[in-house]
Structure formats: structure tokens, C-alpha cells
MIZAGU-790383 format. One line per 2 residues: number of its first residue (from 0); their letters; for each residue x, y, z of C-alpha. Coordinates in steps of 0.5 Angstrom, whole numbers, plus 2048, in hexadecimal, padded with zeros to 3 digits. Example, Ala and Ser with C-alpha at 12.3 -4.5 7.8 and 13.67 -1.06 7.14 Angstrom:
BEGIN
0) AS) 819:7F7:810 ~ 81B:7FE:80E
END
This chain:
BEGIN
0) MK) 82B:7E0:7B5 ~ 828:7DA:7BA
2) WT) 82F:7D8:7BC ~ 832:7DA:7C3
4) SP) 835:7E1:7C3 ~ 838:7E4:7C9
6) ND) 831:7E7:7CB ~ 82E:7E1:7CB
8) IK) 834:7DE:7D1 ~ 833:7E4:7D5
10) DQ) 82B:7E4:7D4 ~ 82C:7DD:7D6
12) LE) 831:7DF:7DD ~ 82C:7E4:7DE
14) RR) 827:7DF:7E0 ~ 82B:7DB:7E4
16) WL) 82D:7E1:7E8 ~ 826:7E3:7EA
18) RG) 824:7DC:7EB ~ 82A:7DC:7F1
20) DI) 82E:7D7:7ED ~ 834:7DA:7EC
22) CR) 834:7DD:7F4 ~ 832:7D6:7F8
24) AS) 839:7D3:7F2 ~ 83D:7D9:7F6
26) VR) 83C:7D6:7FE ~ 83B:7CF:7FC
28) DT) 83C:7C9:7F7 ~ 835:7C9:7F2
30) GD) 838:7C5:7EE ~ 836:7CA:7E8
32) FP) 83D:7CC:7E7 ~ 842:7CA:7E3
34) FV) 83B:7CD:7DF ~ 83B:7CB:7D8
36) MP) 836:7CE:7D4 ~ 835:7CB:7CD
38) LR) 835:7D1:7C7 ~ 830:7D0:7C1
40) QP) 834:7CE:7BB ~ 833:7CE:7B3
42) SA) 830:7C9:7B0 ~ 834:7C5:7AA
44) KV) 82F:7C9:7A5 ~ 830:7D0:7A7
46) ML) 837:7CF:7A8 ~ 837:7CD:7A0
48) DD) 832:7D3:79F ~ 835:7D8:7A2
50) FA) 83C:7D6:7A4 ~ 83F:7DD:7A4
52) SM) 839:7DF:7AA ~ 83C:7D8:7AD
54) QD) 843:7DB:7AD ~ 841:7E1:7B0
56) WV) 83E:7DE:7B7 ~ 844:7DA:7B8
58) KL) 848:7E0:7B8 ~ 843:7E3:7BC
60) MR) 842:7DE:7C1 ~ 84B:7DD:7C1
62) AY) 84B:7E5:7C2 ~ 847:7E5:7C8
64) AQ) 849:7DF:7CB ~ 850:7E2:7CB
66) KK) 84E:7E8:7CE ~ 84A:7E6:7D4
68) QL) 850:7E0:7D5 ~ 84A:7DA:7D3
70) QL) 84C:7D4:7D2 ~ 848:7D2:7CB
72) EY) 847:7CA:7CA ~ 847:7C8:7C3
74) KE) 844:7C2:7BF ~ 847:7C0:7B8
76) IN) 842:7BF:7B3 ~ 843:7BB:7AC
78) HR) 840:7BF:7A6 ~ 83E:7BB:7A0
80) AL) 840:7C2:79C ~ 844:7C6:7A1
82) GQ) 848:7C2:7A4 ~ 84A:7C1:7AB
84) QQ) 848:7C7:7AF ~ 849:7C8:7B7
86) LP) 843:7CC:7BA ~ 842:7CF:7C0
88) CH) 83D:7CB:7C4 ~ 83D:7CC:7CC
90) VL) 841:7D1:7D0 ~ 843:7CF:7D7
92) LH) 843:7D4:7DD ~ 847:7D2:7E3
94) SP) 844:7D5:7E8 ~ 83E:7DA:7EA
96) QQ) 844:7DF:7EA ~ 845:7DE:7E4
98) AA) 83E:7DE:7E2 ~ 83C:7E5:7E6
100) KL) 842:7E9:7E4 ~ 83F:7E7:7DC
102) IA) 838:7EA:7DE ~ 83B:7F0:7E3
104) KT) 839:7ED:7E9 ~ 840:7EC:7ED
106) QL) 83F:7F1:7F3 ~ 837:7EF:7F3
108) LK) 83A:7E8:7F4 ~ 840:7EA:7F9
110) TF) 83A:7ED:7FE ~ 836:7E7:7FE
112) YH) 83C:7E3:7FF ~ 83C:7E7:805
114) LY) 836:7E7:808 ~ 835:7E0:808
116) RK) 83B:7DF:80B ~ 839:7E5:810
118) TG) 833:7E1:812 ~ 836:7DA:812
120) NY) 839:7DE:818 ~ 832:7DF:81B
122) AD) 82E:7D9:81A ~ 82E:7D3:815
124) SL) 827:7D4:813 ~ 828:7DB:811
126) QA) 82E:7D9:80D ~ 829:7D4:809
128) WV) 824:7D9:809 ~ 829:7DD:805
130) FK) 82B:7D8:801 ~ 824:7D7:7FE
132) HP) 823:7DE:7FD ~ 829:7E1:7FB
134) MK) 825:7E7:7F6 ~ 821:7E9:7FC
136) VL) 828:7E9:801 ~ 82B:7EE:7FB
138) EL) 825:7F2:7FB ~ 825:7F3:802
140) SD) 82D:7F3:803 ~ 82D:7FA:806
142) QW) 828:7F8:80C ~ 82A:7F1:80C
144) QK) 82E:7F3:813 ~ 829:7F5:816
146) IL) 824:7F0:815 ~ 82A:7EB:818
148) DL) 82A:7EF:81E ~ 822:7EF:81E
150) CV) 822:7E8:81D ~ 827:7E7:823
152) WM) 823:7EC:827 ~ 81D:7E7:826
154) QA) 821:7E1:827 ~ 822:7E4:82F
156) NP) 81B:7E7:830 ~ 816:7E2:82D
158) QP) 80F:7E4:82E ~ 812:7EB:830
160) KI) 80A:7EE:832 ~ 80C:7F5:830
162) YL) 80A:7F9:82A ~ 80F:7F9:823
164) RQ) 810:801:825 ~ 813:7FF:82B
166) VD) 819:7FA:829 ~ 81F:7FC:82B
168) VV) 824:7FB:825 ~ 829:800:823
170) GV) 827:803:81C ~ 820:7FF:81C
172) DS) 81A:802:81D ~ 812:7FF:81C
174) KF) 812:802:814 ~ 818:7FE:813
176) IE) 815:7F7:815 ~ 80E:7FA:812
178) QH) 812:7FA:80B ~ 816:7F3:80D
180) KK) 810:7EF:80F ~ 810:7E9:80A
182) VL) 818:7E8:80B ~ 818:7E9:813
184) AA) 811:7E4:813 ~ 816:7DF:80F
186) LF) 81C:7DF:813 ~ 819:7E0:819
188) DL) 815:7D9:818 ~ 81B:7D6:817
190) ML) 81F:7D8:81C ~ 81A:7D9:822
192) PV) 818:7D3:827 ~ 810:7D0:826
194) FA) 80E:7D3:82C ~ 810:7DB:829
196) ID) 80C:7DA:823 ~ 803:7DA:823
198) DD) 802:7D6:81E ~ 7FA:7DA:81E
200) FS) 7FD:7DF:81B ~ 800:7E0:814
202) GV) 803:7E5:80E ~ 804:7EC:80F
204) AG) 7FE:7EE:813 ~ 800:7E9:818
206) FA) 806:7EA:819 ~ 806:7ED:820
208) RR) 802:7E8:823 ~ 805:7E3:81F
210) YG) 80C:7E4:824 ~ 809:7E8:82A
212) FL) 809:7EF:829 ~ 803:7F2:82A
214) DK) 7FE:7F5:826 ~ 7F8:7F9:825
216) PL) 7F2:7F5:826 ~ 7EF:7F1:821
218) ML) 7E9:7F4:81F ~ 7E2:7F1:81C
220) RV) 7DC:7F6:81A ~ 7D5:7F1:81B
222) RP) 7CF:7F4:81A ~ 7C9:7EF:81D
224) LA) 7C3:7EE:818 ~ 7BE:7EC:81D
226) AN) 7BC:7F2:822 ~ 7BB:7ED:827
228) IT) 7C2:7EC:827 ~ 7C6:7F1:82B
230) LL) 7CD:7F2:82C ~ 7CD:7F9:830
232) PC) 7C8:7FA:835 ~ 7C4:7FF:831
234) QG) 7BE:7FE:82C ~ 7BE:800:825
236) HQ) 7C3:7FC:81F ~ 7C9:7FB:820
238) DV) 7D0:7FD:81D ~ 7D6:7FB:822
240) ML) 7DD:7FA:822 ~ 7E0:7F6:826
242) EA) 7E6:7F3:828 ~ 7E6:7EB:826
244) KA) 7E8:7EA:82D ~ 7E1:7ED:830
246) LA) 7DD:7EA:82A ~ 7DF:7E3:82C
248) CI) 7DD:7E4:833 ~ 7D7:7E7:832
250) HS) 7D1:7E4:836 ~ 7CF:7DD:835
252) DV) 7C7:7DF:834 ~ 7C9:7E3:82D
254) QA) 7CE:7DE:82B ~ 7C8:7D9:82B
256) QI) 7C4:7DE:828 ~ 7CA:7DF:821
258) KT) 7C8:7D8:81C ~ 7CA:7DC:816
260) VF) 7D0:7E0:814 ~ 7D1:7E4:80E
262) VV) 7D7:7E7:80C ~ 7D7:7EC:807
264) EN) 7DE:7F1:803 ~ 7DA:7F7:800
266) EV) 7D8:7FC:806 ~ 7D1:7FF:802
268) NY) 7CF:7F7:803 ~ 7D1:7F6:80A
270) LS) 7CD:7FD:80B ~ 7C7:7FB:807
272) FP) 7C6:7F4:809 ~ 7BF:7F1:80A
274) DM) 7BD:7F0:812 ~ 7BD:7E8:813
276) SN) 7BB:7E4:819 ~ 7C1:7E1:81D
278) AL) 7C6:7E4:818 ~ 7CD:7E8:81A
280) LI) 7D0:7EC:814 ~ 7D7:7ED:814
282) FG) 7DB:7F2:80F ~ 7E0:7EE:80C
284) SG) 7E7:7F1:80C ~ 7EA:7EF:806
286) YG) 7F0:7E8:808 ~ 7F0:7E9:80F
288) FE) 7EC:7E4:812 ~ 7F1:7E5:819
290) AL) 7EB:7E8:81D ~ 7E6:7E3:81B
292) KQ) 7EA:7DC:81D ~ 7EA:7DF:825
294) VK) 7E2:7DF:824 ~ 7E2:7D8:826
296) WL) 7DB:7D8:826 ~ 7D9:7DA:820
298) AM) 7DB:7D3:81D ~ 7D4:7CF:81F
300) CS) 7D1:7D5:81A ~ 7CF:7D4:813
302) WY) 7D3:7D9:80F ~ 7D2:7DC:809
304) YW) 7D7:7E1:805 ~ 7D6:7E7:7FF
306) GD) 7DC:7E9:7FC ~ 7DD:7ED:7F6
308) LD) 7DD:7E8:7EF ~ 7E4:7E8:7EE
310) TH) 7EA:7E4:7EF ~ 7EB:7E8:7F6
312) GF) 7E4:7E7:7F8 ~ 7E5:7DF:7F7
314) AI) 7EC:7DF:7FA ~ 7E9:7E3:800
316) LD) 7E4:7DE:800 ~ 7E9:7D7:800
318) QL) 7ED:7DB:806 ~ 7E7:7DB:80A
320) RC) 7E5:7D4:809 ~ 7EC:7D2:80D
322) TF) 7E9:7D4:813 ~ 7E2:7D3:812
324) PH) 7E2:7CD:80D ~ 7DA:7CD:80D
326) VS) 7D9:7D5:809 ~ 7D4:7D5:803
328) SF) 7D4:7DA:7FE ~ 7CF:7DE:7FC
330) LM) 7CE:7E3:7F6 ~ 7D4:7E1:7F3
332) DK) 7D2:7DC:7EE ~ 7D1:7DC:7E7
334) NT) 7CA:7DE:7E6 ~ 7CC:7E4:7EA
336) FI) 7D1:7E6:7E6 ~ 7CE:7E5:7DF
338) DH) 7C9:7E9:7E2 ~ 7CC:7EF:7E4
340) EH) 7D0:7F0:7DE ~ 7D0:7F8:7DE
342) AW) 7D3:7F8:7E4 ~ 7D9:7F3:7E1
344) GK) 7E1:7F7:7E2 ~ 7E7:7F5:7E1
346) EP) 7EC:7F2:7E6 ~ 7F3:7F7:7E7
348) KQ) 7F6:7F0:7EA ~ 7F3:7E9:7EB
350) EN) 7F5:7E3:7F0 ~ 7F8:7DD:7EC
352) KD) 7FA:7D9:7F2 ~ 7F6:7D3:7F3
354) LS) 7F0:7D3:7F7 ~ 7EE:7CC:7F9
356) RL) 7E9:7CD:7FE ~ 7E5:7CF:7F8
358) SE) 7DF:7CB:7F6 ~ 7DF:7C9:7EF
360) EE) 7DA:7CF:7ED ~ 7DD:7D4:7F0
362) RD) 7E3:7D3:7ED ~ 7E0:7D3:7E6
364) M) 7DE:7DA:7E8
END
């Protein structure tokens, strides 16, 4: 039967719940209520061919509406053979509370209303975020007070210059902050003054530096590909791990020697990369390029990137071009892919976002 059933009504309300529509309507007039839900009705032909089933459907919908205290609207149909018939055409829900009750979400709706009002006592900007993300707020309802307390602490201590473990908020430790960085970052961005946010850093990896916490130093693993380029005052091949600030400040004579930079993601490729004059090799770190941003003189070099031939390899290339737009890829083309069919595998989880910085050939891959 393709006519609307009680389960269809609940399914549609569940979808609206998951979108946050019912929660939002409980705290502001969003125009969603009263909610008039159209009902799928039997056609004139079906009414004639299966009149008994139609009558059963009408009885079912009336009984359901009576049991759940719902208002049905009816449409009068003048059937050529059956005469005048009244069929349910809409179910009318007067309030978000009525909708929530129908799908057993009354207590959750009350929780959201309470958290929304409580957040409004702290900052309008935070309340606006709660309004926009009701499902996330309900997911974090048990921790929401701690999140608000941490927001208050940050507002009073912008750019604190301490480690996350040193934050002095009751019930909040570094593990709590680590677990909730994404939400905290969204809230901090809304409530903190511009001077308290360092836009050179973003995402989970850049959380500490973005908001002025102390963090482990950003490290780079690099290897000069020419014997005459020395980062350390010693002989032989040099595979060096150093802070980004240290690489940024190496002697100008060494900087002048380096004309080309290669970035590879695979450690064996890094270790076995051939020697080359005037070149520096960098061992990539996936999606994190915050360290490279500090080494300003590298922007004057020619850049080449060799990553995995999968969606993540190209996503990393796209992100690298955000910092160094002139990066060229190598060994990431169609011929290389076809020539190494024996090494093909299945990518467990593909990256599906738009990679606007790739060339047409790279996007085709």
C-alpha cells in the first residue's frame, strides 16, 4: 500500500528531528508550526477497485489520530461510482512539543530548550551556534556546562600562553579539551576578539597555536640531496629533524644553495630518494603543513610533490598548494598509474571534497 501510514508520519517527523527543525522551532518562531503534513490518498481508480482497503485505511488513520490526539483535515471527493467520500488529506501538528511527543523525543526537546536558554546567559553568539546545531548540543548535553565554563575562562584569559594541561577549570582536563577541540574551536571563533585568534593555524592540529596555548614545537624532517649542502657542521649525508623556526633561520648561504624542494609522503621513498644538486627533500606529514608556513624563504624555491596515487594523495597536494601555489606533482599521472597495475589496491575511505587547486589532469585521476 502506497498510502500514508502512521509509520510514514513518524518517519517524516524523525527526519525533521534529525535536521534540528523541531528543536529550533521550540525556542524561536521558525514558521515550521503549525505543521501541515500532506497525506498520500488512494486514487479514484483504486477506490473503485479496492474499496474495502480504502475504508480500512480511513479507519486506521482516524483511530491513529484519535489515539495520538492529532487533528486530521479531510477532502471531500465526489466519486462517479461511489458517490461522496471524505478522505483524510492532511495531519495538522500545532506545536514542536506535539511533534516531539509523537516520536518519543519530549525529554530531549526539554533538554535542548534548557541548554539553549542557559547558553543565552553566557553569550548571544554561543546561543546562535546552539540554535544552528541542536543535534550536536544534545549529543554533548552532559558536557555542555563544562564547555560553557571553558568558554568563559577563555574569554577571561585570551592567548593564555600556557599548556592545555594547565587550564584551571573545574572538571576540565587536557583529555576533555582534546576530545572536544572541534566544537570548542567553533565556539572560540565566535566569542573571542580578533587579536586572540591566530589565523595562521586551523583545524584540530592547529588548535593550541590558534588560541594562544603553548604546544609541542612544530618539527620538520629534512634531508639535503646534495653533499655540499650541510644543515649540521659535520660530514656525510644528513637526515635531520628540526623545529620549523630553526629551518627558517638557517644561514643565508645555505638558503641560497637550495633551489628546489621535494616533498614525499612515503618514508622508504624519502630514504631512497636520489642525490640531486641544489635540492632539499622534506618528509611530508599528511595534511599538516603548518610547520612549512613558518619557513618563508622556501617560497622562493621550485616545489615538487610525490604522494600516494589515491584521493588522499591528491587532497594533500591540494592543501599544500594553499601554502605554496606553484607546487608541481610528479609520478602521480595516468601513465604511472597504469604502469603499476600490479600495485593497485582498494582505498578504504575516499576523500570526496572539492579539490579546486588541482590541474585538469590531476582532477581526472
